[in-house]
PLY file of the C-alpha trace (Angstrom):
ply
format ascii 1.0
element vertex 243
property float x
property float y
property float z
element edge 242
property int vertex1
property int vertex2
end_header
-82.23 259.34 98.37
-81.89 260.95 101.74
-78.47 262.45 102.88
-76.66 261.11 105.81
-77.43 264.22 107.63
-81.10 263.37 107.62
-80.34 259.79 109.12
-78.14 261.46 111.84
-80.38 264.52 112.56
-81.89 263.25 115.71
-78.58 261.92 117.15
-77.11 265.22 116.40
-79.54 267.55 118.12
-78.76 266.11 121.56
-80.87 265.21 124.54
-82.50 268.64 124.94
-83.33 268.94 121.27
-84.90 265.47 121.38
-87.08 266.24 124.22
-88.19 269.43 122.56
-88.95 267.31 119.36
-90.79 264.63 121.28
-93.08 267.11 123.07
-94.11 269.28 120.14
-96.30 271.29 119.63
-96.55 272.11 123.33
-92.71 272.54 123.89
-92.46 274.96 120.93
-92.81 278.70 121.10
-94.62 278.57 117.81
-97.34 276.16 119.22
-100.33 278.35 118.30
-99.02 278.59 114.66
-98.58 274.84 114.46
-102.05 274.16 115.86
-103.67 276.81 113.46
-102.05 275.22 110.41
-103.09 271.63 111.31
-106.60 272.95 112.09
-106.71 274.51 108.66
-105.47 271.23 106.93
-108.03 269.10 108.98
-110.77 271.37 107.65
-109.71 270.51 104.06
-109.53 266.73 104.75
-112.38 264.25 104.62
-113.77 263.06 107.95
-112.06 259.78 109.18
-110.59 257.08 107.20
-106.97 255.88 106.93
-104.21 258.53 107.08
-100.52 258.16 106.11
-98.48 260.90 107.86
-95.26 261.25 105.93
-92.00 262.41 107.59
-93.78 262.30 111.04
-90.60 262.67 113.01
-91.32 262.01 116.69
-95.01 261.35 115.72
-96.78 264.33 117.56
-98.70 265.23 114.34
-99.61 261.49 113.87
-100.95 261.40 117.64
-103.12 264.52 116.83
-104.58 263.05 113.74
-105.35 259.64 115.55
-107.06 261.69 118.37
-108.97 263.23 115.84
-110.41 259.75 114.81
-108.19 258.71 111.81
-106.44 255.46 111.58
-102.87 256.69 111.20
-99.66 255.23 109.98
-96.88 257.63 110.60
-93.70 257.20 108.51
-90.09 258.51 109.14
-86.69 257.89 107.75
-85.06 257.79 111.22
-85.32 254.81 113.49
-84.66 257.00 116.73
-87.54 259.41 115.75
-89.84 256.30 115.25
-88.85 254.92 118.70
-89.82 258.27 120.32
-93.13 258.19 118.17
-93.96 254.71 119.54
-93.35 255.93 123.11
-95.61 258.65 122.48
-98.36 256.28 121.19
-97.99 254.30 124.28
-98.21 257.39 126.60
-101.45 258.39 124.76
-103.01 254.92 124.86
-103.77 255.12 121.11
-104.66 251.88 119.47
-105.41 253.07 115.85
-101.87 254.31 115.34
-98.89 252.60 113.83
-95.41 253.74 112.68
-93.01 252.56 110.05
-89.26 253.35 109.36
-88.77 254.06 105.67
-87.89 256.62 102.97
-90.96 258.43 101.65
-89.41 258.62 98.30
-89.85 254.80 97.71
-92.65 253.49 100.06
-94.41 250.33 98.97
-98.01 251.20 99.99
-100.62 250.73 97.30
-104.40 251.80 97.40
-104.47 251.92 101.12
-105.10 255.41 102.45
-107.81 257.98 102.26
-105.42 260.88 103.02
-101.67 261.33 102.73
-100.13 264.23 104.68
-96.89 266.13 104.24
-96.66 268.58 107.14
-93.55 270.67 106.90
-91.49 267.76 105.61
-91.61 267.64 101.81
-89.05 270.27 101.60
-86.55 267.77 102.94
-87.00 265.53 99.86
-84.05 265.13 97.43
-86.63 264.09 94.92
-90.00 265.50 95.57
-91.47 263.68 92.53
-90.37 260.41 94.07
-92.14 261.27 97.38
-95.35 262.46 95.59
-95.34 259.20 93.58
-95.14 257.26 96.85
-98.07 259.30 97.98
-100.09 258.68 94.81
-99.51 254.91 95.02
-100.50 254.83 98.61
-103.87 256.61 98.02
-107.16 254.92 97.19
-108.76 256.14 94.11
-110.30 259.62 94.91
-108.10 260.08 97.86
-106.19 263.29 98.63
-102.60 264.28 99.35
-102.44 267.58 101.48
-99.14 269.43 102.00
-98.09 272.36 104.03
-94.58 273.68 103.30
-92.35 276.67 104.20
-92.20 277.76 100.56
-90.26 280.30 98.73
-87.04 281.48 100.32
-86.83 278.72 102.79
-83.54 277.24 101.38
-81.91 280.61 101.81
-83.14 281.09 105.26
-81.86 277.59 106.21
-78.40 277.76 105.15
-76.91 277.60 108.70
-78.98 274.47 109.37
-77.92 272.85 106.34
-74.23 273.58 107.17
-74.41 272.37 110.68
-76.50 269.29 110.23
-76.07 268.27 106.54
-79.80 268.06 106.06
-81.76 268.85 102.92
-83.61 272.09 103.02
-85.17 273.20 99.80
-87.98 275.84 98.49
-91.10 273.89 98.24
-93.78 276.34 96.96
-97.17 275.43 95.57
-96.23 275.67 91.88
-93.35 273.20 92.44
-95.49 270.88 94.42
-98.15 270.79 91.61
-95.59 270.33 88.80
-94.22 267.24 90.81
-97.91 266.07 91.54
-98.87 266.10 87.84
-95.74 264.00 86.92
-96.80 261.60 89.79
-100.30 261.13 88.23
-102.57 263.34 90.45
-105.26 265.17 88.50
-107.00 267.44 90.83
-105.26 270.48 92.44
-106.07 273.28 94.74
-104.10 275.86 96.85
-105.25 277.54 100.01
-103.87 280.27 102.13
-101.03 279.35 104.59
-102.64 279.47 108.03
-99.28 280.22 109.59
-99.03 283.40 107.59
-102.57 284.34 108.82
-101.42 283.63 112.51
-98.62 286.08 112.04
-100.72 288.71 110.44
-103.80 288.59 112.66
-103.08 286.83 116.00
-99.36 287.14 116.92
-99.19 288.97 120.15
-95.99 290.86 119.62
-94.25 292.14 116.49
-91.18 294.25 117.13
-89.58 297.25 115.49
-90.94 299.13 112.54
-93.33 296.29 111.62
-94.78 296.25 115.21
-95.45 299.99 114.86
-97.18 299.57 111.48
-99.24 296.68 112.61
-100.54 298.78 115.58
-102.31 301.23 113.22
-106.06 300.81 113.52
-107.32 298.30 110.78
-103.81 297.40 109.62
-104.04 293.82 110.82
-107.18 293.22 109.06
-105.71 294.68 105.73
-102.66 292.62 106.10
-104.87 289.52 106.76
-106.85 290.11 103.59
-103.61 290.68 101.53
-102.33 287.32 103.08
-105.37 285.50 101.73
-104.96 286.96 98.28
-101.04 286.41 97.88
-99.58 284.10 100.44
-101.00 280.88 98.76
-98.78 281.37 95.77
-95.62 281.55 98.13
-96.44 278.88 100.69
-99.94 277.73 100.54
-101.69 274.61 101.62
-101.79 272.37 98.50
-104.40 269.66 98.04
-103.87 266.94 95.46
-106.61 264.52 94.51
-105.89 261.09 92.91
0 1
1 2
2 3
3 4
4 5
5 6
6 7
7 8
8 9
9 10
10 11
11 12
12 13
13 14
14 15
15 16
16 17
17 18
18 19
19 20
20 21
21 22
22 23
23 24
24 25
25 26
26 27
27 28
28 29
29 30
30 31
31 32
32 33
33 34
34 35
35 36
36 37
37 38
38 39
39 40
40 41
41 42
42 43
43 44
44 45
45 46
46 47
47 48
48 49
49 50
50 51
51 52
52 53
53 54
54 55
55 56
56 57
57 58
58 59
59 60
60 61
61 62
62 63
63 64
64 65
65 66
66 67
67 68
68 69
69 70
70 71
71 72
72 73
73 74
74 75
75 76
76 77
77 78
78 79
79 80
80 81
81 82
82 83
83 84
84 85
85 86
86 87
87 88
88 89
89 90
90 91
91 92
92 93
93 94
94 95
95 96
96 97
97 98
98 99
99 100
100 101
101 102
102 103
103 104
104 105
105 106
106 107
107 108
108 109
109 110
110 111
111 112
112 113
113 114
114 115
115 116
116 117
117 118
118 119
119 120
120 121
121 122
122 123
123 124
124 125
125 126
126 127
127 128
128 129
129 130
130 131
131 132
132 133
133 134
134 135
135 136
136 137
137 138
138 139
139 140
140 141
141 142
142 143
143 144
144 145
145 146
146 147
147 148
148 149
149 150
150 151
151 152
152 153
153 154
154 155
155 156
156 157
157 158
158 159
159 160
160 161
161 162
162 163
163 164
164 165
165 166
166 167
167 168
168 169
169 170
170 171
171 172
172 173
173 174
174 175
175 176
176 177
177 178
178 179
179 180
180 181
181 182
182 183
183 184
184 185
185 186
186 187
187 188
188 189
189 190
190 191
191 192
192 193
193 194
194 195
195 196
196 197
197 198
198 199
199 200
200 201
201 202
202 203
203 204
204 205
205 206
206 207
207 208
208 209
209 210
210 211
211 212
212 213
213 214
214 215
215 216
216 217
217 218
218 219
219 220
220 221
221 222
222 223
223 224
224 225
225 226
226 227
227 228
228 229
229 230
230 231
231 232
232 233
233 234
234 235
235 236
236 237
237 238
238 239
239 240
240 241
241 242
């Protein structure tokens, strides 16, 4: 069950915050990182089919998936977010894209989708097992659920956001996701390096302070990238779950 803060979030961020949310990823300073992570996820997904985009917010991820050729249903808890998502659908002239208002911990879809996506949203769940059960029910046999979450340490880093908006922010690392997925009924599991970490390690234009000096040492970025591949997936990797 979501907190009241989750329902009120898009009201409380104000007009500027809503404009920013509605025009992501292009409006966000981390645009490149978002696109890299979504590209990595698409590389792990089957080509085409029906896709359920959980916790889609203002629908920008759903639009990108629809433009890639998936038949998409975007879901979010907040009516204001879904209103913005439907405007985005209209602006992009997309026919194979729909949106629904609902709590992803208790959706009624059954055996309808080839892919279910949790992009940066499962960590808002009060009950991640309930959300993963909804995903399991929604998938056709052999379908996959794919998650990309901020992982270990996120709850501590988000303390100010939780206090200001009353939203749920939890650590949601691969081991926790897989434990919940087993309870939900999933039988196949794989974890892949978090593309956002690779973006920071290999491609970010500027790193400040001591870290920036270290990363300018010849070969250091390549070394950090290799270490990221080896270790980051345990902290905040992309998780693929198979029904």
